[in-house]
KEKE-3310 file (N, C-alpha, C; in steps of 0.2 Angstrom, whole numbers, plus 5000, padded with zeros to 4 digits):
npx = (5222:5226:5214:5217:5223:5215:5223:5223:5226:5226:5212:5209:5209:5221:5227:5236:5245:5248:5255:5266:5272:5275:5284:5294:5300:5305:5314:5325:5334:5333:5333:5322:5314:5314:5308:5296:5291:5291:5282:5269:5269:5267:5254:5246:5246:5239:5227:5223:5222:5211:5201:5200:5196:5183:5177:5177:5168:5156:5154:5153:5142:5132:5132:5124:5126:5122:5121:5118:5126:5128:5120:5131:5132:5123:5129:5139:5150:5147:5153:5165:5179:5193:5205:5210:5217:5214:5200:5199:5203:5197:5183:5168:5159:5146:5133:5126:5108:5106:5097:5102:5117:5135:5138:5126:5117:5102:5099:5097:5095:5089:5077:5078:5089:5084:5075:5080:5092:5106:5105:5104:5114:5111:5101:5103:5103:5105:5101:5093:5076:5066:5072:5075:5061:5057:5066:5060:5047:5051:5056:5044:5037:5044:5043:5030:5025:5014:5009:4997:4996:4997:5006:5008:5009:5016:5022:5031:5039:5045:5053:5061:5069:5076:5084:5091:5099:5107:5115:5122:5129:5137:5145:5152:5160:5167:5174:5183:5193:5198:5203:5213:5221:5226:5232:5245:5254:5246:5242:5230:5227:5227:5236:5234:5245:5249:5238:5238:5250:5247:5236:5241:5251:5242:5237:5248:5260:5276:5279:5288:5295:5285:5282:5294:5295:5283:5287:5298:5292:5291:5286:5274:5271:5260:5248:5235:5221:5223:5227:5216:5207:5214:5213:5200:5198:5206:5198:5186:5192:5196:5184:5179:5186:5183:5179:5190:5199:5213:5219:5221:5213:5203:5197:5183:5181:5186:5177:5166:5172:5173:5160:5148:5135:5135:5137:5130:5136:5144:5135:5128:5138:5140:5127:5129:5139:5132:5122:5131:5136:5125:5118:5114:5113:5119:5112:5111:5101:5089:5081:5067:5072:5085:5088:5085:5093:5106:5121:5138:5148:5153:5150:5138:5132:5116:5111:5112:5103:5090:5092:5096:5084:5075:5081:5079:5065:5063:5070:5062:5050:5054:5058:5047:5037:5043:5055:5054:5046:5036:5031:5034:5041:5055:5069:5077:5093:5091:5079:5084:5094:5086:5079:5089:5094:5097:5092:5080:5065:5053:5055:5057:5044:5037:5043:5039:5026:5026:5032:5022:5012:5016:5014:5001:4989:4975:4971:4970:4979:4989:5001:5000:5006:5005:5005:5018:5026:5023:5027:5041:5053:5054:5055:5066:5075:5075:5067:5053:5048:5032:5024:5011:5007:5016:5012:5000:5004:5010:5001)
npy = (4812:4817:4826:4843:4846:4857:4868:4873:4888:4898:4907:4905:4897:4889:4883:4868:4865:4878:4883:4874:4878:4892:4891:4883:4892:4902:4894:4892:4902:4903:4894:4880:4882:4896:4899:4894:4902:4915:4914:4911:4923:4933:4928:4930:4944:4947:4942:4950:4962:4959:4956:4969:4977:4971:4974:4988:4991:4986:4994:5006:5004:5003:5016:5031:5042:5055:5058:5069:5081:5075:5079:5082:5088:5083:5071:5073:5071:5079:5079:5074:5080:5084:5085:5089:5101:5108:5109:5118:5131:5133:5140:5133:5121:5118:5127:5128:5130:5138:5140:5137:5128:5132:5131:5133:5122:5115:5115:5100:5097:5107:5109:5100:5106:5119:5116:5107:5113:5115:5102:5093:5083:5074:5066:5053:5041:5028:5029:5025:5022:5025:5033:5044:5047:5052:5063:5071:5074:5081:5092:5097:5101:5113:5121:5123:5136:5142:5132:5125:5112:5112:5117:5133:5143:5155:5151:5142:5150:5157:5148:5143:5154:5155:5143:5145:5155:5148:5140:5151:5155:5144:5144:5155:5151:5141:5148:5156:5146:5143:5156:5157:5147:5152:5164:5163:5171:5179:5193:5198:5200:5195:5192:5192:5184:5177:5169:5162:5154:5146:5139:5133:5124:5116:5109:5100:5106:5112:5121:5131:5133:5138:5149:5157:5158:5166:5177:5182:5185:5175:5163:5151:5139:5129:5116:5116:5115:5119:5132:5138:5137:5145:5158:5160:5160:5171:5182:5181:5184:5198:5203:5201:5210:5223:5241:5254:5246:5236:5225:5216:5204:5205:5196:5196:5199:5188:5178:5182:5179:5165:5162:5168:5171:5178:5192:5206:5211:5200:5191:5196:5195:5181:5177:5184:5176:5163:5167:5171:5158:5151:5159:5160:5169:5180:5191:5194:5189:5176:5164:5151:5140:5142:5141:5128:5120:5109:5110:5111:5097:5080:5068:5056:5039:5032:5028:5039:5047:5047:5053:5066:5070:5071:5081:5092:5093:5097:5109:5117:5117:5125:5136:5142:5142:5148:5156:5165:5178:5188:5181:5182:5174:5177:5178:5190:5197:5203:5197:5184:5186:5190:5178:5169:5175:5170:5176:5182:5186:5185:5176:5165:5164:5160:5148:5141:5140:5131:5120:5116:5113:5102:5091:5093:5085:5085:5097:5110:5120:5120:5111:5095:5085:5071:5072:5078:5067:5057:5062:5062:5059:5070:5081:5078:5069:5056:5041:5036:5022:5013:5025:5029:5020:5024:5037:5034:5028:5038:5047)
npz = (5338:5354:5365:5369:5386:5398:5409:5425:5433:5447:5445:5431:5415:5405:5389:5388:5376:5372:5383:5383:5370:5372:5383:5377:5368:5376:5383:5376:5379:5392:5408:5412:5423:5425:5413:5414:5424:5419:5409:5417:5424:5413:5408:5419:5421:5409:5412:5423:5416:5408:5417:5423:5412:5410:5422:5421:5410:5415:5426:5419:5411:5420:5426:5427:5414:5413:5425:5440:5450:5466:5482:5493:5506:5515:5518:5525:5540:5553:5565:5564:5562:5550:5557:5574:5575:5563:5565:5575:5570:5557:5548:5552:5542:5545:5554:5569:5572:5561:5545:5533:5526:5526:5512:5506:5506:5513:5530:5538:5551:5557:5564:5575:5581:5585:5594:5603:5607:5617:5622:5612:5608:5617:5613:5605:5592:5597:5609:5625:5624:5633:5642:5634:5631:5644:5645:5634:5639:5650:5643:5636:5647:5650:5639:5639:5645:5652:5659:5655:5649:5635:5621:5614:5599:5602:5614:5609:5600:5609:5615:5605:5602:5614:5614:5602:5606:5615:5607:5601:5613:5615:5604:5606:5617:5612:5603:5610:5614:5601:5597:5605:5601:5589:5593:5601:5608:5616:5614:5610:5597:5580:5566:5548:5542:5552:5555:5543:5543:5553:5548:5537:5543:5550:5539:5536:5531:5534:5548:5552:5540:5531:5538:5537:5523:5521:5528:5521:5509:5499:5486:5491:5485:5486:5484:5472:5477:5491:5489:5484:5494:5504:5497:5498:5512:5515:5509:5517:5529:5528:5527:5539:5547:5556:5552:5558:5545:5550:5547:5557:5568:5582:5597:5596:5582:5577:5580:5572:5560:5561:5564:5555:5559:5570:5567:5559:5547:5543:5541:5530:5521:5520:5515:5502:5497:5495:5486:5475:5472:5467:5458:5442:5432:5435:5441:5454:5461:5466:5456:5457:5449:5450:5463:5466:5458:5457:5466:5460:5461:5466:5454:5455:5454:5448:5460:5468:5464:5469:5482:5478:5471:5482:5489:5480:5480:5493:5493:5484:5491:5502:5496:5490:5500:5512:5510:5499:5502:5498:5487:5474:5465:5465:5474:5484:5489:5501:5506:5508:5517:5528:5530:5534:5546:5562:5574:5571:5576:5570:5561:5570:5575:5564:5561:5573:5571:5560:5565:5574:5566:5559:5569:5574:5576:5581:5576:5583:5584:5593:5603:5611:5624:5620:5606:5603:5608:5599:5587:5589:5582:5572:5581:5589:5582:5586:5587:5597:5605:5607:5610:5613:5624:5633:5636:5641:5653:5659:5662)
capx = (5226:5222:5211:5221:5220:5215:5227:5220:5231:5222:5205:5208:5212:5225:5228:5243:5250:5250:5261:5273:5275:5278:5290:5300:5303:5309:5319:5331:5339:5333:5332:5315:5311:5313:5304:5289:5289:5290:5275:5264:5268:5263:5247:5242:5245:5234:5221:5221:5220:5204:5196:5199:5192:5177:5174:5176:5163:5151:5153:5151:5135:5127:5132:5120:5130:5119:5120:5119:5130:5125:5120:5136:5132:5119:5132:5145:5150:5148:5157:5171:5184:5199:5210:5208:5220:5210:5194:5200:5205:5194:5176:5164:5154:5139:5132:5120:5103:5105:5093:5106:5124:5138:5138:5119:5112:5097:5101:5092:5095:5088:5071:5080:5093:5081:5070:5083:5097:5112:5103:5103:5118:5109:5096:5106:5099:5106:5099:5087:5070:5062:5076:5073:5055:5057:5069:5056:5042:5053:5056:5038:5035:5047:5040:5023:5026:5008:5007:4990:4996:4998:5011:5005:5014:5020:5027:5036:5043:5050:5058:5066:5074:5080:5088:5095:5104:5111:5120:5126:5134:5142:5150:5157:5164:5172:5179:5189:5199:5200:5207:5219:5226:5230:5235:5249:5257:5241:5242:5224:5226:5230:5237:5232:5250:5249:5233:5240:5255:5244:5232:5246:5254:5236:5237:5254:5265:5281:5277:5294:5297:5280:5283:5300:5293:5279:5291:5302:5287:5292:5281:5273:5271:5256:5243:5229:5216:5225:5228:5209:5205:5218:5210:5193:5199:5208:5193:5183:5197:5196:5177:5178:5190:5179:5183:5195:5203:5220:5222:5221:5207:5203:5193:5176:5181:5188:5171:5163:5176:5171:5153:5145:5129:5136:5138:5126:5140:5147:5129:5127:5144:5138:5122:5132:5143:5128:5119:5135:5137:5119:5115:5117:5113:5123:5108:5111:5094:5088:5074:5066:5076:5092:5089:5084:5098:5111:5128:5144:5151:5155:5145:5137:5128:5109:5108:5112:5097:5084:5094:5095:5077:5072:5084:5076:5058:5064:5072:5057:5045:5057:5059:5040:5033:5046:5060:5051:5041:5031:5029:5034:5045:5061:5072:5083:5098:5087:5074:5088:5097:5080:5078:5095:5095:5094:5089:5075:5059:5047:5057:5056:5037:5035:5046:5035:5019:5027:5033:5016:5008:5018:5011:4995:4983:4968:4970:4968:4984:4993:5004:4999:5012:5005:5007:5025:5029:5021:5032:5047:5058:5054:5058:5073:5079:5075:5060:5051:5044:5026:5023:5004:5007:5020:5008:4995:5007:5012:4994)
capy = (4817:4818:4833:4847:4847:4863:4868:4878:4891:4903:4907:4905:4891:4890:4876:4865:4866:4885:4883:4871:4882:4898:4889:4881:4898:4905:4889:4892:4907:4903:4887:4878:4885:4903:4900:4893:4908:4920:4912:4913:4931:4936:4926:4933:4951:4947:4940:4955:4967:4957:4957:4976:4980:4969:4979:4995:4990:4985:5001:5011:5002:5005:5023:5037:5046:5061:5059:5076:5081:5073:5083:5079:5091:5078:5065:5075:5069:5086:5078:5071:5084:5080:5085:5094:5108:5111:5111:5124:5137:5134:5141:5126:5120:5118:5131:5126:5135:5141:5136:5135:5127:5137:5130:5134:5117:5116:5111:5095:5096:5113:5108:5097:5111:5125:5113:5104:5117:5111:5095:5089:5078:5068:5062:5050:5036:5022:5031:5020:5026:5027:5039:5050:5050:5056:5070:5075:5076:5087:5098:5099:5105:5119:5124:5125:5141:5144:5126:5123:5106:5112:5122:5138:5146:5160:5148:5138:5155:5159:5142:5143:5160:5153:5137:5148:5159:5143:5139:5156:5155:5138:5146:5160:5147:5138:5153:5157:5141:5144:5162:5156:5143:5156:5169:5160:5176:5182:5200:5199:5201:5190:5195:5187:5180:5172:5164:5158:5149:5141:5135:5128:5119:5111:5105:5096:5109:5113:5128:5136:5134:5142:5156:5160:5160:5172:5183:5184:5186:5170:5159:5146:5132:5124:5113:5121:5115:5123:5139:5141:5138:5151:5164:5161:5162:5178:5187:5181:5187:5205:5205:5201:5215:5229:5247:5255:5240:5236:5218:5212:5202:5203:5189:5197:5199:5181:5175:5183:5176:5158:5161:5174:5173:5183:5198:5207:5212:5194:5187:5198:5192:5174:5177:5185:5170:5158:5169:5170:5151:5148:5164:5158:5174:5185:5197:5195:5187:5169:5161:5145:5136:5143:5139:5121:5117:5105:5113:5107:5092:5074:5065:5050:5035:5032:5027:5045:5051:5048:5058:5072:5072:5073:5087:5097:5094:5101:5116:5120:5119:5130:5143:5145:5143:5152:5161:5170:5181:5191:5176:5185:5170:5180:5179:5195:5196:5205:5191:5178:5188:5190:5171:5167:5178:5165:5179:5186:5184:5184:5169:5161:5163:5156:5141:5138:5138:5125:5114:5114:5111:5095:5086:5095:5080:5087:5104:5115:5125:5119:5104:5092:5080:5065:5073:5078:5061:5053:5065:5063:5059:5076:5086:5076:5065:5049:5037:5033:5016:5013:5031:5029:5016:5028:5043:5032:5027:5045:5050)
capz = (5342:5360:5366:5374:5393:5401:5415:5429:5438:5450:5443:5424:5412:5398:5385:5389:5371:5373:5389:5380:5365:5375:5387:5373:5365:5381:5386:5372:5382:5400:5410:5411:5429:5423:5407:5416:5429:5414:5406:5422:5425:5408:5408:5425:5419:5404:5415:5427:5411:5405:5422:5424:5407:5412:5427:5418:5406:5419:5429:5413:5409:5426:5428:5423:5411:5414:5433:5442:5456:5472:5488:5498:5513:5519:5520:5530:5547:5556:5571:5563:5558:5548:5563:5580:5575:5558:5567:5579:5567:5551:5549:5551:5536:5548:5560:5573:5572:5554:5541:5527:5528:5523:5505:5503:5507:5518:5537:5539:5558:5560:5568:5581:5584:5588:5598:5609:5610:5619:5624:5606:5608:5622:5609:5600:5589:5600:5616:5628:5622:5640:5645:5629:5633:5650:5643:5630:5643:5654:5638:5635:5653:5650:5633:5641:5650:5657:5662:5653:5646:5628:5619:5609:5594:5605:5618:5605:5598:5615:5616:5599:5603:5619:5612:5597:5610:5618:5601:5601:5618:5614:5598:5610:5622:5607:5599:5615:5613:5594:5596:5609:5596:5584:5596:5607:5612:5620:5613:5609:5590:5575:5559:5543:5541:5558:5554:5537:5545:5558:5544:5533:5548:5551:5533:5536:5529:5539:5550:5551:5533:5529:5541:5534:5516:5521:5531:5515:5503:5494:5484:5495:5482:5489:5479:5469:5482:5497:5487:5483:5502:5506:5494:5501:5519:5515:5508:5523:5535:5528:5528:5547:5550:5556:5551:5552:5544:5551:5545:5563:5571:5589:5598:5593:5575:5575:5581:5566:5555:5561:5564:5552:5561:5575:5565:5553:5541:5540:5539:5524:5517:5519:5509:5496:5494:5493:5480:5470:5470:5465:5454:5436:5427:5438:5443:5462:5464:5464:5455:5460:5446:5452:5470:5467:5454:5461:5465:5457:5466:5464:5450:5458:5449:5448:5467:5471:5461:5474:5487:5474:5470:5488:5490:5475:5483:5500:5492:5481:5496:5506:5492:5489:5506:5517:5509:5495:5507:5494:5482:5467:5462:5465:5481:5484:5495:5508:5508:5510:5524:5533:5531:5537:5552:5567:5579:5569:5580:5566:5558:5575:5575:5558:5563:5578:5568:5555:5569:5577:5560:5558:5573:5577:5573:5582:5572:5588:5583:5599:5603:5617:5625:5616:5599:5603:5608:5593:5582:5592:5577:5569:5585:5592:5578:5588:5588:5604:5604:5611:5613:5616:5630:5638:5638:5646:5659:5662:5665)
cpx = (5222:5220:5216:5219:5221:5219:5225:5225:5227:5215:5204:5211:5216:5226:5236:5247:5252:5256:5267:5276:5279:5284:5296:5303:5307:5315:5325:5336:5338:5332:5324:5312:5309:5308:5297:5287:5287:5283:5269:5263:5265:5256:5243:5241:5240:5227:5218:5218:5212:5199:5195:5195:5184:5173:5172:5169:5156:5149:5150:5144:5130:5127:5128:5125:5128:5118:5122:5123:5126:5125:5125:5135:5128:5123:5138:5144:5152:5152:5163:5176:5190:5205:5208:5211:5216:5203:5194:5200:5201:5186:5172:5160:5147:5138:5125:5115:5102:5102:5097:5113:5128:5139:5131:5114:5108:5100:5096:5091:5092:5082:5074:5085:5090:5076:5074:5089:5103:5111:5103:5108:5116:5104:5100:5102:5099:5104:5093:5081:5066:5066:5075:5066:5054:5061:5064:5050:5044:5054:5049:5035:5038:5045:5033:5024:5021:5005:4999:4990:4996:5003:5008:5011:5019:5025:5033:5041:5048:5055:5063:5071:5078:5085:5093:5101:5109:5117:5125:5132:5139:5147:5155:5162:5170:5177:5185:5195:5202:5205:5213:5224:5229:5233:5239:5252:5253:5240:5235:5222:5230:5231:5235:5238:5251:5244:5235:5245:5252:5239:5236:5249:5248:5235:5243:5260:5270:5280:5282:5296:5292:5281:5289:5298:5288:5282:5295:5298:5289:5286:5280:5273:5267:5251:5237:5223:5217:5225:5221:5206:5208:5215:5204:5193:5201:5203:5188:5186:5195:5189:5175:5181:5186:5183:5185:5199:5210:5223:5223:5214:5208:5198:5186:5176:5182:5182:5167:5166:5174:5164:5150:5139:5129:5137:5133:5129:5142:5141:5127:5132:5142:5132:5124:5135:5138:5124:5124:5136:5131:5116:5118:5117:5116:5118:5107:5104:5093:5081:5073:5071:5083:5093:5089:5089:5104:5118:5133:5146:5152:5149:5145:5133:5120:5107:5108:5106:5092:5086:5094:5088:5073:5074:5081:5069:5058:5065:5066:5052:5048:5057:5052:5036:5036:5051:5057:5045:5035:5029:5029:5039:5053:5063:5078:5088:5095:5083:5078:5091:5092:5079:5083:5096:5092:5091:5083:5068:5053:5048:5055:5048:5034:5037:5042:5029:5020:5028:5027:5011:5009:5015:5004:4990:4976:4966:4968:4974:4989:4996:5003:5005:5011:5007:5015:5029:5028:5026:5039:5053:5059:5057:5065:5077:5079:5068:5059:5046:5038:5024:5016:5004:5011:5016:5003:4998:5008:5006:4991)
cpy = (4818:4825:4837:4847:4854:4863:4874:4881:4897:4903:4907:4899:4893:4883:4874:4866:4873:4886:4880:4875:4888:4896:4887:4887:4901:4901:4889:4897:4907:4896:4886:4882:4893:4904:4899:4899:4914:4920:4914:4920:4934:4934:4929:4940:4952:4946:4946:4961:4965:4958:4965:4979:4978:4973:4986:4996:4990:4991:5006:5010:5004:5012:5027:5042:5053:5062:5066:5075:5080:5079:5080:5082:5086:5072:5067:5073:5076:5085:5075:5075:5081:5080:5090:5101:5112:5113:5117:5130:5138:5135:5134:5127:5121:5123:5129:5132:5139:5137:5133:5133:5132:5137:5130:5128:5118:5112:5106:5094:5102:5112:5105:5102:5117:5122:5110:5109:5113:5104:5091:5083:5072:5064:5059:5044:5029:5023:5026:5025:5029:5033:5045:5052:5054:5063:5074:5077:5081:5093:5101:5103:5112:5123:5127:5130:5143:5138:5124:5116:5106:5118:5127:5140:5151:5157:5144:5143:5157:5154:5142:5148:5158:5148:5140:5152:5154:5141:5144:5157:5149:5140:5151:5157:5144:5143:5155:5153:5142:5150:5160:5152:5147:5162:5167:5165:5180:5190:5202:5201:5196:5193:5189:5182:5175:5167:5159:5153:5144:5136:5130:5123:5114:5106:5101:5100:5111:5120:5133:5137:5139:5149:5160:5162:5166:5178:5186:5185:5182:5166:5153:5139:5127:5121:5117:5121:5120:5130:5142:5142:5144:5158:5165:5163:5169:5184:5187:5185:5195:5207:5205:5207:5222:5236:5250:5249:5241:5229:5214:5210:5201:5197:5190:5196:5192:5177:5176:5180:5168:5157:5168:5176:5178:5190:5200:5208:5205:5189:5189:5195:5184:5173:5179:5180:5165:5160:5169:5163:5148:5153:5163:5163:5180:5192:5198:5193:5180:5167:5154:5140:5136:5140:5131:5117:5114:5109:5109:5103:5086:5071:5058:5046:5036:5031:5034:5049:5052:5053:5065:5074:5074:5080:5093:5098:5098:5108:5120:5122:5125:5137:5146:5146:5148:5158:5167:5174:5185:5187:5178:5180:5172:5180:5184:5193:5198:5200:5185:5179:5187:5182:5168:5169:5174:5169:5184:5183:5182:5177:5164:5159:5158:5149:5137:5136:5132:5119:5111:5110:5103:5090:5088:5091:5082:5094:5110:5121:5125:5112:5101:5087:5074:5066:5074:5072:5056:5055:5066:5063:5066:5081:5084:5071:5057:5047:5035:5028:5016:5019:5032:5026:5021:5034:5040:5031:5033:5048:5046)
cpz = (5348:5361:5371:5381:5396:5408:5419:5433:5441:5449:5435:5421:5406:5395:5386:5383:5371:5378:5386:5375:5368:5379:5383:5370:5370:5384:5382:5375:5389:5401:5411:5417:5427:5417:5409:5420:5424:5412:5411:5423:5419:5407:5414:5423:5414:5407:5419:5422:5409:5410:5423:5419:5408:5417:5425:5414:5410:5423:5424:5412:5414:5428:5424:5420:5412:5421:5435:5448:5462:5478:5493:5505:5517:5522:5524:5537:5550:5563:5571:5559:5556:5553:5568:5578:5569:5561:5572:5576:5560:5552:5548:5545:5539:5554:5563:5573:5566:5550:5535:5530:5524:5515:5502:5504:5513:5525:5538:5547:5561:5565:5575:5585:5588:5593:5605:5612:5612:5621:5618:5606:5612:5618:5603:5598:5593:5608:5618:5627:5628:5642:5640:5630:5639:5649:5639:5634:5647:5649:5637:5641:5653:5645:5635:5647:5655:5660:5661:5649:5639:5626:5613:5604:5597:5610:5614:5602:5603:5616:5611:5600:5609:5617:5606:5601:5614:5613:5601:5606:5618:5609:5602:5614:5617:5604:5604:5614:5606:5594:5600:5605:5591:5586:5602:5611:5617:5619:5611:5602:5586:5569:5554:5541:5546:5557:5548:5539:5549:5553:5540:5537:5549:5545:5531:5533:5535:5542:5550:5544:5530:5532:5538:5527:5516:5523:5525:5509:5498:5492:5488:5492:5485:5483:5478:5474:5488:5495:5486:5490:5505:5504:5497:5508:5520:5514:5514:5528:5534:5528:5535:5550:5550:5555:5558:5552:5546:5550:5551:5565:5578:5590:5595:5586:5573:5576:5575:5560:5555:5561:5562:5555:5567:5573:5559:5547:5538:5538:5532:5519:5515:5514:5502:5492:5492:5487:5474:5468:5466:5458:5447:5431:5429:5440:5450:5465:5462:5462:5457:5456:5448:5459:5471:5462:5459:5460:5462:5462:5463:5460:5453:5453:5451:5456:5470:5469:5466:5479:5484:5473:5476:5490:5486:5478:5489:5498:5489:5486:5500:5503:5492:5495:5512:5515:5505:5498:5503:5488:5475:5462:5461:5473:5480:5489:5501:5511:5511:5516:5529:5535:5535:5544:5558:5573:5577:5572:5576:5563:5563:5576:5570:5559:5568:5575:5563:5560:5572:5572:5558:5562:5576:5574:5575:5580:5577:5588:5589:5599:5610:5618:5620:5609:5598:5603:5602:5587:5584:5587:5573:5574:5588:5587:5580:5589:5595:5603:5609:5614:5616:5623:5635:5640:5643:5653:5663:5665:5670)
residu = (UNK:UNK:UNK:UNK:UNK:UNK:UNK:UNK:UNK:UNK:UNK:UNK:UNK:UNK:UNK:UNK:UNK:UNK:UNK:UNK:UNK:UNK:UNK:UNK:UNK:UNK:UNK:UNK:UNK:UNK:UNK:UNK:UNK:UNK:UNK:UNK:UNK:UNK:UNK:UNK:UNK:UNK:UNK:UNK:UNK:UNK:UNK:UNK:UNK:UNK:UNK:UNK:UNK:UNK:UNK:UNK:UNK:UNK:UNK:UNK:UNK:UNK:UNK:UNK:UNK:UNK:UNK:UNK:UNK:UNK:UNK:UNK:UNK:UNK:UNK:UNK:UNK:UNK:UNK:UNK:UNK:UNK:UNK:UNK:UNK:UNK:UNK:UNK:UNK:UNK:UNK:UNK:UNK:UNK:UNK:UNK:UNK:UNK:UNK:UNK:UNK:UNK:UNK:UNK:UNK:UNK:UNK:UNK:UNK:UNK:UNK:UNK:UNK:UNK:UNK:UNK:UNK:UNK:UNK:UNK:UNK:UNK:UNK:UNK:UNK:UNK:UNK:UNK:UNK:UNK:UNK:UNK:UNK:UNK:UNK:UNK:UNK:UNK:UNK:UNK:UNK:UNK:UNK:UNK:UNK:UNK:UNK:UNK:UNK:UNK:UNK:UNK:UNK:UNK:UNK:UNK:UNK:UNK:UNK:UNK:UNK:UNK:UNK:UNK:UNK:UNK:UNK:UNK:UNK:UNK:UNK:UNK:UNK:UNK:UNK:UNK:UNK:UNK:UNK:UNK:UNK:UNK:UNK:UNK:UNK:UNK:UNK:UNK:UNK:UNK:UNK:UNK:UNK:UNK:UNK:UNK:UNK:UNK:UNK:UNK:UNK:UNK:UNK:UNK:UNK:UNK:UNK:UNK:UNK:UNK:UNK:UNK:UNK:UNK:UNK:UNK:UNK:UNK:UNK:UNK:UNK:UNK:UNK:UNK:UNK:UNK:UNK:UNK:UNK:UNK:UNK:UNK:UNK:UNK:UNK:UNK:UNK:UNK:UNK:UNK:UNK:UNK:UNK:UNK:UNK:UNK:UNK:UNK:UNK:UNK:UNK:UNK:UNK:UNK:UNK:UNK:UNK:UNK:UNK:UNK:UNK:UNK:UNK:UNK:UNK:UNK:UNK:UNK:UNK:UNK:UNK:UNK:UNK:UNK:UNK:UNK:UNK:UNK:UNK:UNK:UNK:UNK:UNK:UNK:UNK:UNK:UNK:UNK:UNK:UNK:UNK:UNK:UNK:UNK:UNK:UNK:UNK:UNK:UNK:UNK:UNK:UNK:UNK:UNK:UNK:UNK:UNK:UNK:UNK:UNK:UNK:UNK:UNK:UNK:UNK:UNK:UNK:UNK:UNK:UNK:UNK:UNK:UNK:UNK:UNK:UNK:UNK:UNK:UNK:UNK:UNK:UNK:UNK:UNK:UNK:UNK:UNK:UNK:UNK:UNK:UNK:UNK:UNK:UNK:UNK:UNK:UNK:UNK:UNK:UNK:UNK:UNK:UNK:UNK:UNK:UNK:UNK:UNK:UNK:UNK:UNK:UNK:UNK:UNK:UNK:UNK:UNK:UNK:UNK:UNK:UNK:UNK:UNK:UNK:UNK:UNK:UNK:UNK:UNK:UNK:UNK:UNK:UNK:UNK:UNK:UNK:UNK:UNK:UNK:UNK:UNK:UNK:UNK:UNK:UNK)
# end
């Protein structure tokens, strides 16, 4: 008996006798062409199922079943909002010049933000190195207030406060546009219902339909995620409503709603929210283990483990060396609020000392131009090539 001839179709093989048997069965009720077509459709579906199962097994075996939630804040694109309208009216996840993000993650750009201020955007990764070097030299000359060719901790502290104020003023300017977006009639006040309609419209819901439902106190019938966001925003809205509470926000109150760093009361609210999310035993304090535990989020595979481990190390160092002021192993809300306050001059001095310590190679507790240029990536986020040759040329 001759050996069955394998027949190839696409990327898999079938035995010709199997084809003939299947086709003969179907040919009794269908014509030959239809029978052949049905056979190949069935075989192709089986092939796809087999490939899918193989891929599933492969992924399952390579995935760490005990993988921890990854730090997603570091992966966020801070300059790519979901929509212009949403970006105008939603509180930002990232606040320039703040040590922690809104979700409690450490702000990885903090050093650059308080050193560069509004000039931060000019230092991009793909910028021409010589141009960035000249900018950095110019900044050094401004930080060096007494012109002795070195930067002291006091001079750096003064500079940090000045740059933080620049971020504050930028937030005020942006708030004017955002407030106008939610206050189209220009009466200087916005109700929660007006804001809610604007928010839902930015999420793709029909604006008129939502406005009518809210006016008639009807159920909105939104998805669970949108409802959770609405409840969080409502709580935040009423926290920003200064006494006597009237459920209306003026422009200044709306600024606190979007940027809690502009109000002591809203900064305290932000701290409470962060503690609530991290506090596992509900004692309204944070231990080291609570602060470094990864927040709930998307479970990633082993590749995300390294990112998470770096994140844990950073938080442990920040907790022990900076936030826990009395080194008792416990961070209270008061300690966290003091740490979070961007206009706290004592914090600015500590930050200045830390920044100097990173680049102070000659250990004189000051920074020279050569040191800042060498550690440019820390201060600006950009590497400057051939810094030593450039310094030599400069002098």
